C-alpha positions in Angstrom: 172.8 203.4 58.3 176.0 203.7 60.9 174.0 203.9 63.7 172.4 200.5 62.9 175.6 198.9 61.8 176.9 200.0 65.2 174.1 198.5 67.1 174.5 195.2 64.8 178.0 195.2 65.4 177.5 194.0 69.0 176.0 190.9 68.1 178.7 189.6 65.8 179.7 187.0 67.5 176.3 185.5 68.1 175.5 185.8 64.3 177.1 183.4 61.8 178.5 184.9 58.7 177.6 188.4 60.2 179.9 190.3 57.9 179.0 188.8 54.9 175.1 189.5 55.7 176.3 193.2 56.5 178.3 193.9 53.4 175.3 195.3 51.1 174.0 197.5 54.1 177.9 198.9 54.7 178.2 199.4 51.0 175.6 202.4 51.3 178.1 203.9 53.8 180.8 204.1 51.0 178.9 206.7 49.1 179.3 204.6 45.6 176.3 205.6 43.6 176.5 202.3 41.6 176.0 200.2 44.6 173.0 202.5 45.7 171.1 201.1 42.5 171.1 197.3 44.2 168.4 198.3 47.1 166.7 194.7 46.9 170.2 193.3 48.1 170.5 196.0 51.1 166.4 195.2 51.9 167.0 191.5 52.0 170.3 191.6 54.0 168.4 194.1 56.3 165.6 191.6 56.8 167.8 188.6 57.4 169.6 190.7 60.3 166.1 191.7 61.5 164.9 188.1 62.0 168.3 187.0 63.7 168.1 189.6 65.9 164.6 188.3 67.1 165.1 184.6 67.0 167.6 182.3 69.3 170.2 182.9 70.5 170.0 186.3 70.3 166.4 186.7 71.7 165.1 183.9 73.9 162.8 183.6 77.0 164.3 184.3 80.3 164.8 181.1 82.5 165.5 182.3 85.7 166.9 178.9 87.2 169.7 179.3 84.5 173.2 181.1 85.2 172.7 185.0 84.3 175.5 187.0 83.3 175.2 191.1 83.2 177.6 193.0 80.6 178.1 196.4 81.2 179.5 199.0 78.9 180.0 202.6 80.0 181.8 206.1 79.4 181.9 209.4 80.8 178.2 210.1 79.9 176.5 206.8 79.0 175.8 203.5 80.5 174.8 200.6 78.4 174.1 196.7 79.7 172.9 193.3 78.5 171.4 190.6 80.2 172.7 187.3 79.1 
């Protein structure tokens, strides 16, 4: 779950109400056994995020005639980039 939330966190500026959507998923990381019983709520939050990742403006057709930006993030041992 931590890896997924870390991945999803990159897109928080593109997803409206990101924190509200992720809250049920992040509740799993708290270790509160009472909240683990609400599996349907977490499944719905995951499916909502999944849908938002594959829809505009997150993922769309590449248009070579439009301006393109490459964002790069790196450390001593890893490099990541995204084409905007």
